[in-house]
N, C-alpha and C positions, 0 to 999 in steps of 0.2 A: 302424067307422072307425078307420083307423090313427092312431098317435100323431103322425106328421108332418102328417097332414091336420088334426088338432086344433090343432097349433101355428100353422098357416097363418092369417094375418090378411088379410082383404080390404081393399085400399087403393082408395079412390074413384078412378074413372077420370080425373076432372078434375085430379087431382094428378099424374098420370103421363103424360098425353097429350102434353105438350110436351117430355118428357125426351129429350135427345140430338138435338133438332132445332135447325136454324139459327134463331137469334133475330135480330130486327131491331136494327140498330145505333142507339144513342142518343148524341147529342153534347151536350157541355156548352154551354149557351147563355149567352153573355156579355151583360152589360148594354150597352145602346147607349151609345156614347161621345158626349160633347157636343162639337160643333164650336165652336171659339173665334171670338168676334166681337171683333176687336182694333181699338182706336182709337188713332190717332197724331195728337194735336193739335199745332198750331204753337206753338213755344216763345215766350214773351213776356217772360221775366225774365232778368236777369243777362247781357243781350246774348248769349244762348245761340245758337250757330250750328250745333249738331248736330241730327240727327234720329235717333230711336231705331231705326227699321227702314228700310233703304235699298231701292230698287226690286228688286234681286236677291233680297233677303230676302222681300219681298212676293210675288214670283213663286213662291218655294219654298212659302210658306204657302198661297197661293191654290190652287196645283195639288194640295195635299193636302186641300182641302175647307174651309179656314178662310177667314173673311171679314176683310178689312182695310179699315178706313175711315180715310182720310188727309185731314186738313184742308188746304184749298188753301194753297199757298205754304209748307207745313211743311218742305219740303226746299230751299227757295230759297237759304238762307244756305250750304248745303252743295253748291250747284250741281246739285241734282236738281229737275227740273221736274214739274209736275202730270202732264204728258204721259208722263214717264218712269214715274211710279207707275201711271197708268191702263193703260198698255200692259202692265204686269206683273200686272194683275189687281186693282188697288186700286179701291175706290170713293172718289170725291172729295166731301168735304163742304165746304160754303161758309160754315160758321160753326163756332166752337168748341162752341156749344151743341148742335149736331147730333151732333158726335163724342161728347160726354159723355153725351148723352141716349140714344143708340142703342147704343154699344159697351159691352160689359161688362168687357173687359180693357183698361185704359188704360196705355199705356207712354210714359214721358217721360224725357228726359235732364236735366231740371231739376225741382226739387220744385214741385208745384202750388201756386198761390196759394190764398188762402181763397175767392176768387170761383170759381176753377176747381173746388175741392172742392164748393162749393155746387151746381155744375152737374151733378156726377156723380149717376148713379142709385144708389139705395140698394143696398148689397151688392156694389158694383163691386169689381174687383180692380185695384189700383194698383201698378205697378212703376216706381219712380223713385228717384233718389238721396235720401238723408236727410242734408241738410247741417245739422249741428248748430248753427252760429251763427245760422241764420235760423228755427230751430224754436222755437215757444213753446207754452204750455199751450193757448191757444185753437186752434191748429193741430191738436193732438191731439184736443181735444174735438170739433172738427168731423168729423174722421175717424171717431171713435167714434160720434158721433150718426148718421152716414150708414152705419154698420156696414160700413165699407170694410175689405177685406183688403189691407193695405198692406205691400209688400215693399221693403226698401231694397237697391238694386242693389249697393252696396259691401259689404254684409254677407252676400250670397248666396254659398254655397260649392258647389264641384263635388264629385264623388264622392271625390276625393283630399283634400278638406278645404281646398283653396286657394280664393282669392277671384278668379275669372276676370275680372270687370269691373274690379276694382281693379288686377289685374296688367296688363291691356292698356292701361288709362288711365295706369298708372304708367310704362309704357315710354315713352309719348308725353310725359308730364309731366316725366320725367327729362331727355329730350333738349331739350324746350321750355324748361325751367328754365335750362339752360346758355345756350341761344340768347338768351333774354330777359336773362340777366345780362350777356352780352357787349354787348347793345344799351344797357342801362342804364349801363354803364361808359363809353360813348362820349360825347363832348361834344354830339353832336346830340340826346341825350336828357337833357342836364343833368348828365351824369356827369363824373368827374375826367379823362377822356380816357385811359383805360388799356386796352391791348390784352390780352385774356384770356390769349392764348398769348404767351410771350416770344419775342424775336428775338435775333439774335446781339448780345451785349454788354448786353442788357437783360433782367433777370429776369422770369419769367412771374408772372402773378397767382396768388394763393393762394385755393383754394376749399375751404371747410369744409362737409362734408356730414354731417348728423345722421340716423342711421338706416342700416341695412345691407341694406335690402330691394331691391325691383325698381326703385323710383325712384332709389335710390342707385346701383345698378348701371349704369343707363343714363345717369344724370348723370355718373358717373365715366368711362364710355366716351367721352361727348361732350367732357368737359373735357380728358381726356388727349389726345383727337384734336386738340383745338385747341392743345395744348401747355401747359395750365395745371398748376399744382401742386395736388395733391389731398390732403386730410386727411379721414378717415372715422371717425365715432364711433358705437358701438352697444354696448349691454350684452350683446347676444347674440353671444358669440364665434363660435359656429357660423355665424352669418350673415356675419361678417367673413371667416371662412375660405372659405365658399362664394363670396363676392364676389371674393376674390383669385383663386380657382381659375377662376371664370368669366371674369374679365378677362384672366387669363393672365400676370400679372406681380405682383411684390412691391409692396405699397402701404403707405402710412403709415396704420395703423389703431390705434384705441384704444378701451378701454371708456369709458363716459360719465362720465369722471372730471372733476368741476368745475374742478379745478386745471389739468389739461391742456387742457380745453376753453376756459377763459378765456385761457390763454396763446396758443392758436392763433387765437382770435377777435380778439385784439389787433391782429394785423397781417394779417388776412384781407381781401381785397377783396370776396369773395362768401361768404355763408353760406346754405345750403339746408336747409330743414326737411323731412325725408322720413320721418317716423315715422307708422306706421299702427297704430291700436289695433283689436284684434278686437272689443272691446265699448266703446261710449261714447266719451268724449273722449280726444284725444291728450294725452300728458303734456307739461307745460311744462318744458323742460330748459335753456332759456336765460333767465336773469332779466333784468329791466330794467337792472340795474346792469351786466351783461355787455354789453348792447346799447349802453349809454352809453359804454363803454370802447372800442368799435370805431372804426375809422378814419373820418374825415369823408367822407361821400358813398360809403361802402361800401354794398353791396347785400345785402338779406335777401330771399330768395324762400321763402315758407312754403307748401310744397305741402300741408302737413297742415292748412291752414286749414279745409277742409271738415269736419274733426273738431275744430275749435276752435283749432288752431294749436299749435306747440311753442315759439314765442317769446312771452315775456310781453307784448311790445309789439304783437303782431299784431292787426290789425283787418280785417274783411272788406272787400274792394274788388271792383270789377267791371271788365270789359274796356274800358268807355268811360273810366274813371278808375282805372287799375290800381295806381297807386302813391301813397304819402304819405310825408312826411318826419317822422321822430321821432328826437330826439337826433342830428340831422344824419346819420341813416342812412336810406337809401331802402328802403322796405318795399313788396314786391310780394306781395299776398295775395289772388289771384284763385282762387276755388274750382274754376272750370271752365276751368283753364289749357289743357286739350286743345282747347277751342273755337277757339283760335288757328289750328288746322289742322282745321277743321270737317268737311271731306269725309273725310279719313283717319280721324278719330275716329268719324264716323258709321258708316263701313264696319266698323270694328273692333268697335263695340258691337253692330251688327246681326249680325255673324258669331258672336257669343256668344249673343245672345237668340234668334235664329231656331232653332237646334237645340234650345235649351232649351224653347221653345214646342212644337216638334214632338214632344218627349218626352211631352207631355200626351196624345197620341193613345192611345186605348184606355181612358182613365180615364172614370169616369162623369161627372165634372165636375172643375173646376180644384181644388176643395178636396180631392177624392179624390187628385188628382195630388200635391198638397202633402203629404198624409198619408204618402205612400210615398217622399218625398224629403227626408231630414233636412237636407241642405245648403241647400235652398231655404227650409225652415222657419226656418233660422237667420237669414234676412233679414226675417222677419215682425215688425212692431212694433205693428200694430193688427189685431185679428181679430174681426169680428162684434160690434163694440161694446166690446171689451176691449183694454186696453193690455197688450202682451206683452213689452216690452223693459224689463229691470230698471233699466238706467241711466236711461232716460227717466222711469221711475216715481219713482226716487229724486231725480232732478234737479227735477222739477216737483211732487213730493209727491203723486203720483197712484198709486192702487192698480194693481198689475200682476199678471197671471196667467200661469202657465207655458203656453206654446203647445201643448206635447205633451198637457197635461191637457185643454185646450180641444178639441183635435182628436180625442182619444180619446173624449171624451164626446159629440162631435157627429157622428161618422162610424160 
């Protein structure tokens, strides 16, 4: 036997029989995604006239396989009928109990009441505003007890880090604030009879705006369009620069200096609070003493009231009784100011929420979707029996847990 034959090793045939032959293709198998069952109850608080998803949004969701259950008359205040919703693929429920009992994802444009929380099924997902003036410890305990995953609309962020719901509502709030101020200055609403924009020979009214964000931008545009004199205050100089560039003209702007602010408030006809806090309560920048020094029957419109307000004298009001008088100054502190134009506001909210819900397609469940979207997690304040918002935990002396830690341990 030659040396080559001695070195040769026999390889079992079963190990070489498939060599260089075409193999069958194998594909990755994805987990089956969960279809959303979305509930839209009729709003019953704060004279709310908006609806979270309009018929066109329902049509988009239903054609993609999601179920939408709408309580009867939910869109009536926004001039959307049950027929409009059903024709677009929605199921109509004839009681709030049915919506909360059957749907797992509840979407509202006003915070739920304690009774509404009680009707929700355990483990539901709630998307609604978190209006700090009406939140209390019992409210949070109820959500925790029901293990609700609650997201605050105004704290949800998009991929760029901005707040889309806040932005679109702020655009309307800024315009509506100036329109409301013009009405409150007229004698038909008990005002001093001042036209917001000046005419030949008569100086225009002065409007002081606190904040340099989106509300301030649109309030400034509306006020200038009416001919009013505008003063804008914000500690973020970059916001003031951006606002002037956006408006396209030189404006009176200032840092939030108390001396300058007091001086401008002394002879202002209108003061608008438009400060948005990324976390927790809006800061109070106008003291009660400053309010006391303002002109008799001047007008304060606190758009920041849904985050507690930026005037020391602000108190929550509603659309049926929107104003109160304090130190002879008219206060307008309605948290859902955009409800004055309910149809426009509903379409605007729906245009943001519908694409957001569609992005959940392909996820195993809604929690899995939240896990992969940091901006949405920013809006979570209760998660499966835990409080996750630091500000609320400190305010009500309740234990809070980081949402990222909870989701990482649970998924």
